[in-house]
C-alpha positions in Angstrom: -46.9 -43.5 -29.0 -44.2 -43.7 -31.6 -40.8 -44.9 -30.4 -37.9 -44.7 -32.7 -34.9 -45.5 -30.5 -32.6 -48.5 -30.2 -35.5 -50.9 -29.7 -36.8 -50.0 -33.2 -33.5 -51.1 -34.6 -33.7 -54.3 -32.6 -37.0 -55.0 -34.3 -35.4 -54.6 -37.7 -32.4 -56.7 -36.7 -34.8 -59.4 -35.5 -36.7 -59.2 -38.8 -33.5 -59.4 -40.9 -32.2 -62.4 -39.0 -35.5 -64.3 -39.1 -36.0 -63.7 -42.8 -32.5 -65.0 -43.5 -33.1 -68.1 -41.4 -36.5 -68.8 -42.9 -36.0 -67.8 -46.5 -32.2 -68.2 -46.9 -31.6 -64.5 -47.5 -33.1 -61.0 -47.3 -33.4 -58.2 -49.9 -33.0 -54.6 -48.9 -36.4 -53.8 -50.5 -38.1 -56.3 -48.1 -36.7 -54.4 -45.1 -37.6 -51.0 -46.6 -41.2 -52.1 -47.3 -41.6 -53.8 -43.9 -40.5 -50.7 -41.9 -41.0 -47.8 -44.3 -37.4 -46.7 -44.1 -34.7 -45.6 -46.5 -32.2 -47.9 -48.2 -29.5 -46.0 -46.4 -31.0 -47.0 -43.0 -31.3 -50.6 -44.1 -27.6 -50.6 -45.0 -26.7 -49.2 -41.6 -28.7 -52.0 -40.0 -26.9 -54.6 -42.1 -23.5 -53.1 -41.2 -24.5 -53.1 -37.5 -25.4 -56.8 -37.8 -22.1 -57.6 -39.5 -19.7 -55.5 -37.5 -21.3 -55.2 -34.0 -23.0 -58.6 -33.8 -20.3 -60.5 -35.7 -22.8 -62.0 -38.2 -21.2 -63.7 -41.2 -23.3 -61.6 -43.5 -22.5 -61.3 -47.2 -24.3 -60.0 -50.3 -25.0 -62.7 -53.0 -25.0 -60.8 -56.3 -26.4 -63.7 -58.2 -29.5 -63.8 -56.0 -29.6 -60.1 -55.1 -29.9 -60.7 -51.4 -28.0 -60.8 -48.1 -27.3 -64.2 -46.5 -25.2 -65.9 -43.9 -22.0 -67.5 -45.3 -21.9 -70.0 -42.3 -24.2 -71.1 -39.5 -25.0 -68.2 -37.2 -27.4 -67.8 -34.3 -28.3 -64.3 -33.2 -30.7 -65.1 -30.4 -33.5 -67.6 -30.5 -37.1 -66.9 -29.7 -36.5 -63.1 -29.5 -40.2 -62.2 -29.9 -41.2 -64.5 -27.1 -38.4 -63.3 -24.8 -39.5 -59.7 -25.4 -43.1 -60.5 -24.7 -42.1 -62.2 -21.4 -40.0 -59.2 -20.4 -42.8 -56.8 -21.2 -45.3 -58.9 -19.2 -43.0 -58.8 -16.2 -42.5 -55.1 -16.4 -46.2 -54.3 -16.8 -47.1 -56.6 -13.9 -44.6 -55.0 -11.5 -45.6 -51.5 -12.5 -49.3 -52.2 -12.1 -48.8 -53.9 -8.7 -47.2 -50.6 -7.5 -49.8 -48.4 -9.0 -47.4 -46.6 -11.3 -48.8 -47.2 -14.8 -48.1 -43.6 -15.7 -47.2 -42.0 -19.1 -43.6 -42.8 -18.3 -44.2 -46.5 -17.7 -46.4 -46.7 -20.8 -43.5 -45.2 -22.8 -41.1 -47.8 -21.5 -43.6 -50.5 -22.2 -44.0 -49.2 -25.8 -40.3 -49.2 -26.1 -40.2 -52.9 -25.1 -43.0 -53.6 -27.6 -41.0 -52.0 -30.4 -38.5 -54.8 -30.0 -41.2 -57.3 -30.9 -42.1 -57.8 -34.6 -45.4 -56.2 -35.5 -47.4 -59.3 -36.0 -46.5 -60.4 -32.4 -47.4 -57.1 -30.7 -51.1 -57.8 -30.4 -50.2 -60.7 -28.1 -48.8 -58.4 -25.4 -52.1 -58.3 -23.4 -52.3 -62.1 -23.7 -49.0 -62.7 -21.8 -49.6 -62.3 -18.0 -46.9 -62.4 -15.3 -48.1 -62.9 -11.7 -45.6 -63.0 -8.8 -47.1 -64.5 -5.6 -44.8 -62.5 -3.4 -43.8 -58.9 -3.8 -42.1 -57.3 -0.9 -41.9 -53.7 -2.0 -39.2 -51.6 -0.3 -39.5 -48.6 1.9 -38.4 -46.1 -0.7 -37.0 -43.7 1.9 -34.7 -46.6 3.1 -34.0 -47.5 -0.6 -33.0 -43.9 -1.4 -30.7 -43.7 1.6 -28.9 -46.9 0.6 -28.5 -45.6 -3.0 -27.2 -42.3 -1.8 -24.6 -44.0 0.5 -23.5 -46.3 -2.3 -23.2 -43.4 -4.7 -21.0 -41.3 -2.3 -19.2 -44.5 -1.0 -19.9 -43.7 2.6 -20.7 -45.9 5.6 -24.0 -46.2 7.3 -25.5 -46.7 10.7 -28.4 -49.2 10.8 -31.0 -50.2 13.3 -32.0 -53.8 12.4 -34.4 -56.4 13.7 -33.6 -60.0 12.6 -36.1 -62.8 11.9 -36.1 -63.7 15.6 -37.1 -60.2 16.6 -33.7 -59.3 18.1 -32.7 -55.7 17.6 -29.2 -54.5 17.0 -27.3 -51.5 15.7 -24.9 -52.2 12.9 -22.3 -50.1 11.1 -22.1 -51.2 7.5 -20.7 -50.5 4.1 -23.6 -50.9 1.6 -22.6 -52.8 -1.5 -25.6 -54.2 -3.4 -29.4 -54.1 -3.3 -30.7 -57.5 -4.4 -34.2 -58.7 -5.2 -34.5 -62.4 -4.6 -37.9 -64.2 -5.0 -39.8 -60.9 -4.8 -38.0 -59.7 -1.6 -35.5 -57.0 -1.3 -32.2 -57.5 0.5 -29.1 -55.3 1.3 -25.7 -56.9 0.9 -23.3 -55.0 3.1 -20.0 -55.4 4.8 -20.7 -55.6 8.6 -17.9 -53.7 10.3 -18.5 -55.4 13.6 -18.4 -58.9 12.4 -15.8 -58.1 9.6 -17.7 -60.0 6.9 -20.3 -59.7 4.2 -23.9 -60.0 5.5 -27.3 -60.0 3.8 -30.1 -58.0 5.5 -33.8 -58.1 4.7 -34.6 -54.6 3.7 -38.1 -54.6 5.4 -36.4 -55.4 8.7 -34.3 -52.2 8.7 -36.0 -49.8 11.2 -33.7 -46.9 10.8 -30.8 -46.0 8.5 -28.5 -43.0 8.4 -25.5 -42.2 6.2 -22.3 -41.4 8.1 -21.1 -38.3 6.1 -17.4 -38.3 5.6 -16.8 -41.8 6.8 -15.7 -43.4 3.5 -16.0 -47.1 2.6 -12.8 -49.1 2.2 -12.2 -50.9 -1.2 -12.3 -54.4 0.1 -13.8 -56.3 -2.8 -13.7 -56.0 -6.6 -17.0 -56.0 -8.5 -16.2 -59.5 -9.7 -15.7 -60.7 -6.1 -19.0 -59.3 -5.0 -20.8 -60.8 -8.0 -19.2 -64.2 -7.3 -20.3 -64.0 -3.6 -23.9 -63.2 -4.7 -24.1 -66.0 -7.2 -22.0 -68.6 -5.4 -24.9 -70.8 -4.3 -28.6 -71.3 -4.2 -30.7 -68.9 -2.1 -30.3 -65.5 -0.6 -28.0 -66.8 2.2 -24.9 -65.9 0.3 -21.3 -66.8 0.8 -18.1 -67.9 -0.8 -18.2 -71.3 0.9 -20.7 -73.6 -0.8 -21.9 -77.1 -0.2 -23.1 -79.3 -3.0 -26.4 -81.0 -2.0 -28.2 -83.7 -3.8 -31.9 -84.6 -3.5 -34.5 -86.6 -5.5 -38.1 -85.8 -6.4 -40.8 -88.2 -7.5 -44.2 -88.2 -9.2 -45.7 -84.8 -10.0 -42.7 -83.0 -8.6 -40.5 -84.4 -11.4 -42.1 -82.2 -14.0 -42.2 -79.2 -11.7 -38.5 -79.3 -10.8 -37.3 -80.4 -14.3 -38.3 -77.0 -15.8 -37.0 -74.9 -12.9 -33.6 -73.3 -12.7 -32.5 -73.1 -9.1 -28.8 -72.3 -9.9 -26.7 -72.0 -13.1 -24.5 -74.9 -11.9 -27.3 -77.3 -11.1 -27.2 -80.8 -12.6 -30.0 -83.3 -12.9 -30.6 -86.8 -14.2 -33.3 -89.4 -14.1 -32.6 -92.5 -11.9 -34.4 -95.7 -11.3 -34.9 -96.3 -7.6 -36.1 -99.9 -7.2 -38.5 -99.5 -10.1 -39.6 -96.0 -9.1 -38.5 -93.2 -11.4 -36.8 -90.2 -9.7 -35.2 -86.9 -10.8 -31.9 -86.4 -9.0 -30.7 -82.8 -8.6 -27.3 -81.6 -7.5 -26.5 -77.9 -6.9 -24.3 -75.6 -4.7 -25.8 -73.9 -1.7 -24.3 -71.4 0.7 -26.7 -72.2 3.6 -28.8 -75.4 4.1 -31.8 -73.7 5.6 -33.4 -72.3 2.5 -32.9 -75.5 0.4 -34.4 -77.5 3.3 -37.5 -75.3 3.2 -37.8 -75.7 -0.5 -37.5 -79.5 -0.3 -40.0 -79.8 2.5 -42.5 -78.0 0.4 -42.7 -81.1 -1.9 -43.8 -83.3 1.0 -43.5 -87.0 0.3 -42.5 -86.5 -3.3 -38.9 -85.5 -2.3 -36.1 -86.7 -0.1 -32.4 -85.6 0.5 -29.5 -87.7 -0.6 -26.3 -86.0 0.5 -24.4 -84.7 2.3 -25.0 -86.3 5.7 -25.7 -83.0 7.4 -28.3 -82.2 4.8 -30.1 -85.5 5.4 -29.9 -85.2 9.2 -31.3 -81.7 9.2 -34.1 -82.7 6.9 -35.1 -85.7 9.1 -35.0 -83.5 12.2 -37.3 -81.0 10.5 -39.8 -83.7 9.5 -39.7 -85.2 13.1 -40.4 -81.8 14.6 -43.3 -81.2 12.2 -44.7 -84.6 13.2 -44.3 -83.8 16.9 -46.1 -80.4 16.4 -49.2 -82.2 15.1 -49.5 -84.2 18.3 -49.4 -81.2 20.6 
């Protein structure tokens, strides 16, 4: 399937940028021959690169080619990034059984952002997510409809402990975190933002005519979502520090748990450790993550974090003796 939209232009931009970086410049005839396009189209792409992407692009008449007049980075590893994006998309589509003509067209569009000599690698890049909690699309549709019309909803919900309740909410965001879907909403009874696991919603109905209040700006909601590690969101965060050892060092070193995380290598009495500090909104999820590393991890601070970790370990030990 031939795709000639914006992604095709992206492929040309990637080619132009890479050629300049590798060869010191690019000639219009190179671009024409590579993509079988007119010189006019090439000039439009060069103008886009200069004016829209702020590239310091200039024509060197003595060499007859376009080059950068100062150091410039467009985006590194573009081919690889697009291959990863395509692998994620194909995997999610296949796991839902929706590899239709439409999804193939989208996949082809993503492929068109990859240079030709890389496209054959698409089938060699595989994305597997161990957990995919697909939503009830009827519930999903109702939430989207309410957000679109900015109307409140009535929700029958069962929490993790099996306790049922009826909530009146203002739906604000649908969030996928670690393969699971959550609804971020303002709980009118508790007067605060709450996160609800979508699969635990038993019944949901839109309250027609009952309009939501404008309580938060888009930025405030985004800040709330991204404030700390995990799906237990909140504006109040606690900075926790922990250390990992042995095999866990290489595992954690390459993982991004939060944009503000910091890590450093430390010597702990002759034993090397990777020390990590990051903000969390709720200690429970970070405790669960740390416990999954067994003896290769331990909490450092704050005191509450250490105490809750020790309590969890003690409880697990007691469970083995029952």
